N, C-alpha and C positions, 0 to 999 in steps of 0.2 A: 920777722923778715923772711925766714926760711919757709914759713907757712904760706906766705903770699906767693913765693916762687912756685911751690908745689901745686898750689891751686891753679896758677896760670898754665903750667905744663899739662895738668889734667884736663883743663878746658880745651887746649889745643889738640890733645889726643882725641878728645871726644868729637871734635869737628872733622878730624882725618879718618875716623873709623869707617864711615860708609865708602870712602874712596878706596881704602885698603881692602874692603870686602870685594869690591868690583874687580880690582887688579888681581886679587887672589884667584878669581874664577877664570881669568884669561890664560890660555896656554902660553908657554914661553915663546917669545918672538912675535906674538899676535898683537895686532893693533886693536884697541877698543872700538866697538861698533858705534858709529855715529848715529844719533837719533834722527829718524825721518818719519814723515807721515806714512801711514799704511795705505797701499794702493788697493783699489777695489778688485775683486776677482775678475779675471779675463773671461770674456764671453766667447762663444763658439764663432760668432760672426765677426768679432772685432779684433782679437789679439792674434799675434804670431805665436805658434806653438813650436816646440822643439822638433815635433814630427813633421811639421809643415813650415819650414823656414821661409818659403816664398809666398805664403798667404798674404793677401793685401787687406788690411782691416777696413779700408775705405772702398773696397770693390763694390760696384753697383749691382743690385739684384738683376737676374735675367728677366727681361721684359718681353721676350718673344712669346707670341700666342701659342697655345697648346698644339694647334694643328701643324706647327712647323717642327714639332718634336716627335710626335707619334703618328704613325700611319693609321691608327685607330681613332684619332681625334675627330674625324669626320664621319664616323660610322652612323651617326644619327642624322646626317644631312638628308634632305628630301631627295629621293631618287629621281633621275631625269625621266621625263615622259618618253616612251618609245617612239621612234620616228620610222616612217616608211623608208625603205632602202632599195636602191637599184643594184641588182646583182648581175653576174655574168649570164647572158642569154644568147640565143642564136643570132640575134641582131642587137647592136648597141642602142639602147633606148635613148640615152642622152645624146648620142650622135645623130638621131633622127629628129630631135626637137630643137626649136629655136634656130633653124637653119633655112637658107634660101632654097628654092626648088632644085637648083642645079646640084647643090651638095647632097640633098636628099636622094635624088634620082641616081647619083653616082654610087650609092650604096645599095640600090635596088635594081629591079629589072625594068623593062619597058612599061609604060602606062597600059592599063587594061581598059580599053574603051575610052569614051569621053568623060571628062570631069564635069564639075558644076561650079559656077561662080555667082556671086551676088554682091550687093553693096551694103551688106549688114553682117554683124557678128553678134554672138550671144554668149553671156556668162550666167552662171547660177550663183546668186549671192545671198541667200540660197534661192530666192525667187528668180525665175528666168528674166533676164534683162537684155534688151536689144540695143545696139548702138551702131552708128554708121562706120563702115570700114570696108576695105577690099578683101573679100572672103572667097576662098576657092577650096575645092576638094578634088582629090585624084586617087585612084586605086592603082597599085603597081604590082607586078610580079615579084617573087622573092627568089633571088639567086642562091640563097642559102639552102633552099629546099625544106625549110622548117615550117612554112605556112603556105596556104593556098593563095593568099593575097595580103597586101599591106595597104591600108587606107591612111591617107594623110590629109590633114586640114591645114590651110594657110590663112593667116591674117596679116594684111599689109606686107606681103612678101616674105613672111617667116613662118615656118611650120609650128603649129600650136597644138596639134593632136595627132596621135598615131594609133591605128587600130590593127592588131594582129589577128587575122582571120584564119580560121580552120587549121589549128595546130596539127601537123601531120605525124609526129612521132612521140606523143605522150605515152606513158606506160600506166596501165590500170584504168579503172573506171573514172568517168568525169568527176572532178571535185573542184570547187572554187579555188581553194588554196593550191591545188596541184596546177591549175591553170596559171595562177600568178607565178608560181615557181618556174614553170616552163618558159615563160617569156623573160624571166629575170627580175621579179619583183617580190618584195616581202613587206607586207603592210600590217600595222598593229590593229588591235581591236577587232570588233565584229562588223561586217557590212550591213547595210539595209537590204533586206531580201524582199523582192517582189516577184509575183508569179502571174504574169499576164496570160490571157487566153492562148491556147495553142500549145500547151505543154512547154511553156517557156519559163526560164528562171533568169532574174536579173539581180546581181549583187553589186551594190554601189558603195564606194567610200568617198564621201565628200571631204572638203579640205580638213576639217577638224578631226575626222576619223582617219583619213589616209596619212596626214602629216608628211606629205611627200613633197620635197623641194628638189628641183633639178636646175642647176645653174642659178639658184636664188629665186626661182619662180615657183608658185604653188600649182599643184595638179590634183585633180580628182581622178578616180579610177572606176571603171565599170567592167564587170565580167558578165557576159550573157551567153546563154546556151539554149538550144531547142532540143527537147527530148534527151537531155544529158548526153548529146552526141558531140564528140570532139570535133568532127568535121563541120558542125554547125555552131561552133563556139567562137567567141570573139572577146579579146581583152583590149580595152581602150584606155589610153592615158591622155587626159585632156586638160589643157591650161585653164586654170580657174582663179587667176589673180583678181583681187578687188580692182574695180575700175579706177584709173588715175584721173586727174582733173580734166585732161583733154578728152578722155573717153566719156566722162560724165557729161561733158558739154555736148556730146553727140548722141545721147540716149534718145531712143525713138520708139514709136509703137511698132509692134511686130509686123514686119513687111511680108510681102508675097511676091518677091521679084527674082526667084531662083531662075537661073538661065544656064543652058548647056554651054560648055566652053567650045 
């Protein structure tokens, strides 16, 4: 009987042995650690860290394009093509173009002799193209004293070209770029150079070369000189827009109806 009791006690003690080992490893007053599944390691993008308590694991990545972050992001962009520019000159170029005769004459002196008028106008597209319109030309004196005369062309009651004749106060020898600068123009690229008989020189910038827009309209520019003499030099700024539908409907053969005013 005693043998049976001892065997039962031994069996009970053997079942309690693992629990006694665990309890022996816990410090006094501590609670045993409850078993739980292991959590995966936190990633840099997803978990809050002790050093960054406000980090948001579900924050969306920055989707702004690079050019909104760095001023150098557009360094490889195609550079803009240079444009013609109107600068400050003795007379306001823009103020003399696209205006009725009364506004033009208010900025100049009295007309120099008679003008000319006709019933046709011309554009270079690039070929010379004539169309019906009310055309007139007039030369004026210059109250600024910068030129010997100012020539103006009109189409349907608005000035479409201005010619600065005989610059009076340039410095140095004649030069095409110096002539542009004197009147207040800066043009990109190189002009087409022609040398007509009589020791003349003609430098012309057509639309694509001049790239000159004044009040939204396209202009070509011509610098001409005889004998490289400033007094015989002229700078012309001439409207050269493509023809609109109404003007195309009035295209004509070159006329010969020039009349004095």
